[in-house]
C-alpha positions as MATLAB code, in Angstrom:
seq = 'MNENELIINAVGDISLAPHPLSYHSGVDYFIKKYNIEAVFRNIENIFQRDSLNFGNLECTLSSYSDFKDVRKYFLRGKPEYAKFLIDSGFNLLNIVNNHSLDHGKTALKEMVSTLEKYGITILKYHDYQKQSLYPLILEVNGYKIGFLSFCLNLGTLKCVIKPPSKIEIINNIKKNKKILDFIIVSLHWGYEYTYYPSLEQIGFAHDLIDAGVDVILGHHPHVLQPIERYNKKLIFYSLGNFIFDFNIDDGVSAVFHLNLQNLEKVYYTPIKIDKYGNPKKISGKKILRVYPSKKLLDEVPMEYETYFQKRMKIAKKMMIRTAIKNSYKYGLSWYEWFIKKRIGGNKT';
ca = [
     -11.460  -71.401  -68.535;
     -14.968  -70.310  -69.041;
     -15.052  -67.201  -71.156;
     -16.993  -65.208  -68.570;
     -14.587  -66.067  -65.723;
     -12.243  -63.357  -64.277;
      -9.090  -65.258  -63.646;
      -5.904  -63.776  -62.175;
      -2.689  -65.724  -61.836;
      -0.273  -64.061  -59.467;
       3.390  -64.656  -58.398;
       5.781  -62.736  -56.161;
       9.186  -61.259  -56.843;
      10.827  -61.373  -60.202;
      14.414  -60.486  -60.851;
      16.157  -61.100  -64.178;
      19.412  -59.570  -62.808;
      22.007  -60.513  -60.210;
      21.573  -60.068  -56.460;
      24.770  -58.441  -55.103;
      25.546  -61.791  -53.300;
      24.875  -63.809  -56.407;
      26.967  -61.689  -58.686;
      28.460  -64.071  -61.385;
      26.650  -67.061  -59.955;
      22.771  -66.536  -60.080;
      20.139  -65.698  -62.733;
      22.410  -63.392  -64.630;
      25.138  -66.076  -64.793;
      22.740  -68.704  -65.921;
      21.320  -66.512  -68.670;
      24.873  -65.866  -69.973;
      25.959  -69.499  -69.832;
      22.715  -70.789  -71.443;
      20.084  -68.194  -72.565;
      17.170  -66.310  -71.266;
      14.657  -68.887  -72.652;
      16.131  -71.447  -70.358;
      14.921  -69.399  -67.239;
      11.357  -69.978  -68.412;
      11.641  -73.522  -69.760;
      10.302  -75.271  -66.697;
       7.303  -73.089  -66.226;
       5.874  -73.178  -69.829;
       2.048  -72.995  -70.019;
       1.741  -72.063  -66.347;
      -0.346  -68.985  -67.318;
      -3.501  -68.909  -69.191;
      -3.116  -66.458  -72.094;
      -6.735  -65.145  -71.683;
      -6.170  -64.283  -68.024;
      -4.451  -61.608  -66.132;
      -0.979  -62.733  -65.091;
       0.560  -60.539  -62.358;
       4.188  -60.384  -60.838;
       6.325  -57.990  -58.924;
       9.197  -57.027  -61.136;
      11.914  -56.253  -58.606;
      14.816  -55.253  -60.855;
      15.484  -52.751  -63.524;
      15.559  -53.701  -67.254;
      17.640  -50.994  -68.830;
      20.780  -50.320  -70.640;
      21.548  -47.403  -68.346;
      22.631  -46.887  -64.680;
      23.440  -43.899  -62.589;
      26.227  -46.046  -61.012;
      29.793  -46.176  -62.541;
      31.100  -48.899  -60.256;
      30.181  -52.597  -59.759;
      26.696  -51.558  -58.539;
      25.708  -50.924  -62.049;
      25.282  -54.726  -62.481;
      23.194  -55.269  -59.290;
      19.448  -55.926  -59.946;
      19.775  -54.604  -63.441;
      19.020  -56.726  -66.533;
      18.962  -56.110  -70.326;
      15.926  -54.358  -71.641;
      15.309  -57.091  -74.162;
      14.520  -59.481  -71.338;
      11.047  -57.900  -71.262;
      10.202  -59.925  -74.385;
      10.544  -63.088  -72.551;
       8.291  -61.954  -69.742;
       5.424  -61.289  -72.228;
       6.203  -64.595  -74.058;
       5.921  -66.444  -70.797;
       2.429  -64.962  -70.236;
       3.009  -61.896  -68.060;
       0.786  -59.089  -68.965;
       0.534  -57.211  -65.608;
       3.600  -56.168  -63.724;
       4.132  -54.141  -60.607;
       7.198  -51.840  -60.406;
       6.132  -49.778  -57.397;
       8.713  -51.110  -55.071;
      12.027  -50.202  -53.411;
      14.306  -51.359  -56.346;
      12.674  -49.885  -59.455;
      14.615  -46.538  -58.980;
      17.887  -48.274  -57.991;
      19.600  -47.206  -61.287;
      18.033  -43.718  -61.486;
      15.012  -42.145  -63.346;
      16.517  -42.554  -66.780;
      16.816  -46.250  -66.369;
      13.258  -46.473  -64.974;
      11.789  -44.531  -68.010;
      13.610  -46.832  -70.377;
      12.211  -49.937  -68.631;
       8.667  -48.518  -68.672;
       8.918  -47.790  -72.330;
      10.256  -51.162  -73.024;
       7.621  -53.005  -71.114;
       4.873  -51.105  -72.745;
       6.261  -51.622  -76.140;
       5.809  -55.335  -75.690;
       2.204  -54.855  -74.446;
       2.782  -55.294  -70.682;
       0.397  -53.314  -68.569;
       2.310  -51.708  -65.612;
       1.355  -50.651  -62.082;
       3.767  -47.675  -61.843;
       4.652  -44.406  -60.225;
       2.774  -41.294  -61.311;
       5.168  -39.095  -63.463;
       8.001  -41.112  -61.934;
       7.896  -39.042  -58.749;
       4.751  -39.957  -56.860;
       2.666  -42.967  -55.635;
      -0.582  -42.769  -57.411;
      -4.070  -42.720  -55.900;
      -5.607  -43.166  -59.213;
      -6.495  -46.822  -60.062;
      -5.596  -48.502  -63.329;
      -8.820  -49.795  -64.623;
      -9.049  -52.699  -66.882;
     -12.347  -53.845  -68.478;
     -12.515  -57.633  -68.677;
     -15.537  -59.632  -69.817;
     -17.865  -56.446  -69.174;
     -16.405  -55.962  -65.581;
     -14.346  -52.974  -64.428;
     -11.275  -54.030  -62.366;
      -9.415  -51.431  -60.602;
      -5.697  -51.921  -59.562;
      -3.890  -49.857  -57.007;
      -0.180  -50.283  -56.135;
       1.675  -48.911  -53.143;
       5.125  -49.304  -51.568;
       4.646  -48.811  -47.851;
       7.034  -48.037  -45.065;
       5.854  -50.993  -43.031;
       8.393  -53.293  -41.684;
      12.014  -53.423  -43.090;
      10.972  -51.424  -46.118;
      12.053  -47.813  -46.774;
      10.402  -46.643  -50.008;
      12.312  -44.178  -52.227;
       9.113  -42.312  -53.057;
       6.859  -41.385  -50.057;
       3.569  -43.337  -49.999;
       0.194  -41.740  -49.446;
      -1.147  -41.877  -45.835;
      -3.334  -44.862  -44.828;
      -6.232  -42.485  -44.492;
      -5.784  -41.201  -48.085;
      -5.563  -44.714  -49.419;
      -8.669  -45.865  -47.617;
     -10.774  -42.926  -48.488;
      -9.671  -43.224  -52.178;
     -10.799  -46.818  -52.192;
     -14.173  -45.981  -50.825;
     -14.579  -43.470  -53.465;
     -13.547  -45.800  -56.405;
     -15.542  -48.764  -55.098;
     -18.665  -46.865  -56.348;
     -17.527  -47.073  -59.981;
     -15.624  -50.417  -60.045;
     -16.768  -54.001  -59.920;
     -13.478  -55.159  -58.263;
     -10.652  -53.645  -56.598;
      -7.116  -55.375  -56.323;
      -4.354  -53.801  -54.267;
      -0.674  -54.547  -54.774;
       1.341  -53.916  -51.591;
       5.133  -53.908  -51.411;
       5.535  -54.089  -47.629;
       6.517  -56.101  -44.629;
       9.504  -57.848  -42.921;
      11.950  -59.635  -45.088;
      12.451  -63.440  -44.642;
       9.622  -63.678  -42.021;
       6.887  -66.302  -42.392;
       4.157  -64.089  -40.763;
       2.868  -60.510  -41.302;
       3.041  -58.213  -38.374;
      -0.144  -57.186  -36.456;
       0.194  -53.667  -38.042;
      -0.134  -55.202  -41.461;
      -3.027  -57.326  -40.554;
      -4.834  -54.243  -39.186;
      -4.310  -52.274  -42.184;
      -5.163  -55.131  -44.572;
      -8.537  -55.487  -42.750;
      -9.024  -51.808  -43.122;
      -8.436  -52.063  -46.911;
     -10.949  -54.967  -47.207;
     -13.515  -53.048  -45.107;
     -13.051  -49.990  -47.544;
     -13.979  -52.165  -50.469;
     -10.869  -54.130  -51.656;
     -11.387  -57.726  -52.941;
      -7.888  -59.021  -53.099;
      -4.540  -57.854  -51.731;
      -1.412  -58.976  -53.285;
       1.622  -58.519  -51.048;
       5.322  -58.892  -51.771;
       8.864  -57.851  -50.558;
       9.535  -60.596  -47.762;
      10.899  -63.036  -50.375;
       9.150  -65.959  -48.636;
       5.676  -67.181  -48.631;
       3.431  -65.881  -45.843;
      -0.178  -66.992  -45.001;
      -3.226  -66.304  -47.074;
      -6.069  -64.923  -45.001;
      -9.742  -64.918  -45.740;
     -11.400  -61.887  -44.230;
     -14.977  -60.869  -44.809;
     -15.192  -63.203  -47.705;
     -12.165  -61.551  -49.356;
      -8.503  -62.665  -49.737;
      -5.265  -61.344  -48.376;
      -1.959  -62.638  -49.790;
       0.487  -61.168  -47.246;
       3.467  -62.277  -49.324;
       3.636  -64.168  -52.599;
       7.240  -65.129  -51.998;
       9.841  -65.307  -54.905;
       9.288  -66.458  -58.416;
      12.520  -65.716  -60.213;
      15.121  -64.670  -57.789;
      18.696  -65.909  -57.106;
      18.955  -65.345  -53.342;
      16.634  -67.575  -51.212;
      17.166  -68.293  -47.502;
      14.812  -71.168  -47.296;
      14.196  -74.283  -49.436;
      13.122  -72.095  -52.395;
       9.544  -73.423  -52.369;
       6.918  -70.888  -53.733;
       3.842  -70.882  -55.815;
       1.758  -69.507  -58.721;
      -1.562  -68.605  -57.362;
      -4.832  -68.833  -59.498;
      -7.754  -66.742  -58.542;
     -11.366  -66.449  -59.845;
     -12.544  -63.018  -58.850;
     -16.198  -64.167  -59.068;
     -15.504  -66.975  -56.665;
     -12.930  -66.354  -53.941;
     -14.037  -69.298  -51.829;
     -11.377  -71.475  -53.155;
      -7.678  -70.668  -53.721;
      -5.844  -72.864  -56.325;
      -2.051  -72.841  -56.653;
       0.828  -74.510  -58.652;
       3.761  -75.234  -56.368;
       7.158  -74.359  -57.695;
      10.757  -74.692  -56.497;
      13.422  -72.267  -57.129;
      16.772  -73.763  -58.052;
      20.232  -72.576  -57.030;
      20.351  -70.128  -59.891;
      17.006  -68.540  -59.057;
      14.953  -70.301  -61.824;
      11.433  -71.630  -61.039;
      10.334  -75.223  -61.718;
       6.866  -76.830  -61.295;
       6.703  -79.456  -58.656;
       3.826  -81.791  -57.740;
       2.301  -83.407  -54.724;
       3.377  -80.694  -52.205;
       0.960  -78.861  -49.956;
       2.828  -75.714  -49.097;
       0.184  -73.404  -47.428;
      -3.395  -73.007  -46.400;
      -5.953  -70.293  -46.186;
      -6.382  -69.033  -42.648;
      -9.558  -67.594  -41.183;
      -8.880  -64.317  -39.412;
      -8.832  -65.495  -35.853;
      -6.674  -68.417  -36.595;
      -3.992  -66.270  -38.296;
      -4.004  -63.715  -35.278;
      -3.512  -66.729  -32.914;
      -0.454  -67.887  -34.855;
       1.372  -64.531  -35.361;
       4.254  -64.340  -32.899;
       3.378  -62.025  -29.936;
       6.896  -60.749  -29.708;
       7.141  -59.938  -33.220;
      10.291  -57.974  -33.124;
      12.150  -60.777  -31.385;
      10.801  -63.193  -33.965;
      12.000  -60.870  -36.788;
      15.504  -60.506  -35.347;
      15.732  -64.456  -35.061;
      14.736  -64.570  -38.657;
      17.340  -62.032  -39.684;
      20.065  -63.895  -37.931;
      19.220  -66.940  -40.098;
      19.205  -64.707  -43.226;
      22.603  -63.069  -42.292;
      24.075  -66.582  -41.835;
      22.873  -67.546  -45.260;
      24.272  -64.371  -46.673;
      27.740  -65.053  -45.160;
      27.658  -68.723  -46.574;
      26.574  -67.470  -49.925;
      29.324  -64.825  -49.906;
      32.019  -67.333  -48.978;
      30.777  -69.793  -51.568;
      30.791  -67.192  -54.331;
      33.868  -65.187  -53.113;
      36.187  -66.337  -55.821;
      33.741  -65.207  -58.554;
      33.238  -61.620  -57.389;
      36.294  -59.877  -58.681;
      38.197  -56.864  -57.453;
      35.461  -54.309  -58.201;
      32.936  -56.223  -56.048;
      35.419  -56.178  -53.107;
      36.170  -52.408  -53.509;
      32.395  -51.803  -53.409;
      31.971  -54.122  -50.303;
      34.748  -52.456  -48.364;
      33.293  -49.015  -49.001;
      29.827  -50.298  -47.877;
      31.234  -51.785  -44.756;
      32.983  -48.543  -43.688;
      30.123  -46.356  -44.702;
      31.301  -45.072  -48.053;
      27.899  -45.884  -49.595;
      24.566  -47.168  -48.646;
      23.612  -49.497  -51.538;
];
């Protein structure tokens, strides 16, 4: 890498803890059977150490949970796992998503403290109770790069902490564009398991670019969605999964490599996520392309809600198959939780 280049490597959702349906069979099981280092073994040297390496951390790394039943294990990993994130190259993580507060504020505070102890920069909530309109500003090679992160109630997502209004976000970007060289926005949004963003998402993404954003990094759907080039800027509607032990498709995803000074080209390293949720580099596979705006609009399903419901049916079938496959591993406490959930005893 040229010492003056501004390189960002970006991946999607990262969880070093069990999904409820992968309890005793996914990432957490793999770590206990082998070790945490094994999760990262097949992606060594995928990140450049002198670049910004971004991911969406969609679990809690804490020794604490507000839950006392089996839910205390779901999407919660050990705090010491943070060391392996920094060792693998991650230095910029987003935790403004719908799972960071799953185990309560105490658990979230411990995770933030641990990540910062290891030198990882975090896109986080302001005072653990508000989505911040103030950008995180990093100075790299003499340039000021501003990062903003929001969890938006767009699609299947219901954010725990209320997001700012769209107008507030756009006006704030316009104001900060005057003092920043580049603005990157991380968005937790959209419809799970869909291969296209909605027209509402596309419209808001265009508004953000028009206001001064250079790159949008989207996550939450757990599958790759199109990359759009709009007004010479880039929109990643969904970066897919990176380390995650519930996947409804073939588990193919990517690590994206961006040069902020030259967004004309998008480079990526294809990866495939194995049955335990671990990523592995693969070669010779073209998995996506960059869409011009009109082409993307032409391909988005016109009856989007119908399209989404079809995708959810596929996802639910996969969930049922996964549950049947792993049923003998769950244990009595899992079934107690599941029965209460089905009859409305809890919402998690």
